[in-house]
Structures are given as structure tokens and as C-alpha cells.
C-alpha positions in Angstrom: 4.5 -20.8 6.9 1.9 -22.0 4.5 2.9 -22.7 0.5 4.2 -19.5 -1.0 1.5 -17.7 -3.0 1.6 -18.4 -6.5 -1.2 -15.6 -7.7 -3.9 -18.5 -8.6 -6.3 -16.4 -6.9 -6.7 -12.5 -5.3 -6.9 -13.2 -1.5 -9.3 -11.1 0.7 -8.0 -9.9 4.0 -10.1 -9.3 7.0 -9.2 -7.6 10.3 -11.5 -6.3 13.0 -12.9 -3.4 11.3 -11.5 -3.8 7.7 -11.8 -5.9 4.8 -9.0 -5.7 2.0 -10.4 -6.9 -1.3 -9.8 -7.0 -5.1 -10.5 -3.4 -6.8 -13.0 -3.6 -9.4 -14.1 -1.2 -12.3 -17.1 -0.6 -9.8 -14.6 1.3 -7.4 -13.3 3.6 -10.3 -15.3 6.6 -8.3 -13.5 5.9 -5.0 -10.0 5.7 -6.7 -10.8 9.4 -8.0 -11.8 10.4 -4.5 -8.5 9.1 -3.1 -6.2 10.0 -5.8 -7.8 13.4 -7.0 -7.5 14.8 -3.5 -4.8 17.1 -3.0 -4.4 16.3 0.8 -4.6 12.4 -0.1 -1.9 12.9 -3.0 0.5 15.5 -1.5 3.2 13.1 -0.7 2.5 10.9 -4.0 3.7 10.6 -7.6 0.4 10.7 -9.6 1.6 8.3 -12.7 -0.8 7.5 -13.9 -2.9 10.4 -13.0 -6.4 9.7 -11.5 -9.1 12.5 -12.0 -11.5 11.0 -14.5 -13.3 7.6 -14.8 -11.3 6.8 -17.9 -7.9 7.1 -15.9 -9.3 5.3 -12.9 -10.2 2.5 -15.2 -6.5 2.8 -16.4 -5.3 2.8 -12.9 -7.5 -0.5 -12.2 -6.0 -2.2 -15.2 -2.7 -1.2 -14.4 -3.0 -2.7 -11.1 -4.7 -5.7 -12.5 -1.3 -6.3 -14.7 0.4 -6.3 -11.6 -1.3 -9.5 -10.3 -1.4 -10.8 -13.9 2.4 -10.7 -14.0 2.7 -12.1 -10.6 4.4 -9.1 -9.4 2.4 -7.3 -7.2 -1.1 -7.0 -5.4 -3.0 -4.0 -4.6 -6.1 -4.5 -2.3 -8.8 -2.0 -2.0 -9.7 -1.1 1.8 -13.4 -1.3 3.0 -14.9 -1.1 6.4 -16.2 -4.5 7.1 -19.7 -3.5 7.3 -19.6 -1.6 4.0 -18.3 -2.2 0.4 -17.2 0.9 -0.3 -13.3 1.7 -0.9 -11.8 4.2 1.4 -8.1 3.6 0.5 -5.6 0.9 -1.1 -2.9 -1.0 0.1 -0.4 -3.4 -1.3 3.0 -5.0 -2.1 5.3 -4.4 -5.2 8.6 -4.8 -6.2 8.5 -8.3 -5.1 12.2 -9.9 -5.3 11.7 -13.8 -4.6 15.6 -14.0 -4.8 16.6 -11.5 -2.0 12.9 -12.4 -0.4 11.7 -8.8 0.1 9.2 -6.3 -1.1 8.0 -3.0 -0.8 4.6 -1.8 0.4 2.5 1.1 0.2 -0.9 2.6 1.3 -3.3 5.6 0.9 -6.5 6.5 2.4 -9.3 8.9 1.8 -8.7 12.1 4.1 -12.2 11.7 5.7 -10.9 8.3 7.2 -7.4 9.5 8.4 -6.7 9.5 12.1 -8.8 6.5 12.9 -6.1 3.9 13.0 -7.5 2.3 9.6 -4.3 2.6 7.7 -2.2 1.1 10.4 -4.7 -1.9 10.7 -4.7 -2.4 7.0 -0.8 -2.3 6.9 -0.7 -4.9 10.1 -2.8 -7.2 7.8 -0.6 -6.4 4.7 2.7 -7.2 6.4 1.4 -10.4 8.2 0.0 -11.6 5.1 3.1 -11.0 3.1 5.3 -12.8 5.8 3.0 -15.6 5.8 2.6 -16.2 2.1 5.5 -14.9 0.3 8.4 -16.2 2.4 10.1 -12.9 2.8 12.9 -12.1 5.0 12.3 -8.1 4.7 9.4 -5.8 3.9 10.3 -2.3 2.9 8.8 1.1 2.5 9.8 4.8 1.5 8.0 7.8 2.2 8.4 11.4 1.5 10.3 13.4 4.2 7.6 15.5 5.8 5.0 12.9 5.6 4.6 12.4 9.3 1.1 10.2 8.9 2.8 7.8 7.2 6.2 7.6 9.3 4.0 7.1 12.3 2.0 4.2 10.8 5.4 2.6 9.6 6.8 2.9 13.3 3.5 1.7 14.8 3.8 -1.7 12.5 7.4 -2.1 13.7 9.3 -0.7 10.9 12.9 0.9 11.4 14.1 4.3 10.3 17.2 3.2 7.9 18.0 6.2 6.3 17.2 9.3 4.1 17.9 9.2 0.3 18.6 12.8 0.0 16.3 14.6 -2.9 15.6 11.3 -4.7 12.4 11.7 -6.3 11.0 14.7 -8.5 7.5 14.8 -7.0 4.7 17.9 -7.6 7.6 19.9 -9.3 10.5 19.7 -6.9 13.2 17.3 -5.9 12.3 15.6 -2.5 13.9 13.4 -0.1 12.7 10.1 0.6 12.9 8.4 4.1 13.8 4.5 3.9 12.1 2.1 6.3 12.6 -1.7 6.7 11.0 -4.4 8.8 12.7 -8.0 9.0 10.5 -11.3 9.6 12.1 -11.9 13.0 11.2 -8.3 14.1 7.7 -8.5 13.3 5.1 -8.4 16.1 1.9 -8.8 15.0 -0.6 -6.1 16.0 
């Protein structure tokens, strides 16, 4: 394991097909493309919303505050041969005492079913285990979000339980499926 990440720089991660980099104001339109698409947000709580440039800038500032407070990172996902953001991924709820965090991801629907989120999630999980001295990474997804469930399972997460009607999302209470991955279980992809 390397030294524990101290938030003194924003890491860039590269995979075979992707580059995960810091989001900037230049990415505002792409955030709108992601977070204003009903298919992409079907299983997300959009708070703050993101349908205008002003709201996208607010979202970027919000994500930057996580980094500034040494609490979380959210990367923009681009193809390696282009710099246009097609999705985001990151960790949050970093708990150094219990050595765990949560992860999340999203992608413009035009890029679904190509393995990009699985590839980005492997890079994210590997980086978190290698740089944050974590014992556990966890994620939840809304019951019925089959695509997200498949990503988590492909990366090695185990379904651990259902939080019944845990979250108010899009005008109704929904159940969340909880997944977990322990460092000793992770097999890099």
C-alpha cells in the first residue's frame, strides 16, 4: 500500500479505454446531459438538480467542496482519445475510523452497455483500496436498477441486504439494495 491519500492533488486515473479526471466548469454542459436525462436519473435523487448551466456550476462547486473538505472525490469519465465527459464516478462518506467509503457512478445513456462503467468502477475501487487504506467499500442502488446491480456484481461486490422503502425518490418511497466489497475479496479487473 502506498501512503494514504491526503487530498493535496487531484489524481487522474487511466484504464484501457477511459480517463478519469477532475471535473471543471467546461464540463457543465455534459453534466446537464447526464443529470437532466430521465433515463440516466431514473434511479437517482437529483439534489441539487442539474438542468441549467447555473445548476451545473452549482453541482461542480458542490463536488469541489467535497475535495476541499477532504471528504470525497468525483471524477469525470472520458474516453481516452477524447476529453468530453460521458459520466462521473467517485467515493463519498469516507470514514477513516472504520476504513470504509461508499461509491457511485453515472453515465450518459448513449454510452450504456459498453462496459464503460464497469471499467471505471474497477479503476475507482482499485484506487480507493490502494490509496485510502480501506477495509471495505460499499454501494447502494435502487431496487430495480438492474444495470447498476450488474456493474457491482461484475466488480466483485456482494449483495448484503435490502433497506425497505428507505429513500424518497421521484415522488415515492423506494427500497435500496446494499452491496459491499472487502479488500481481501477484491480481484482487480
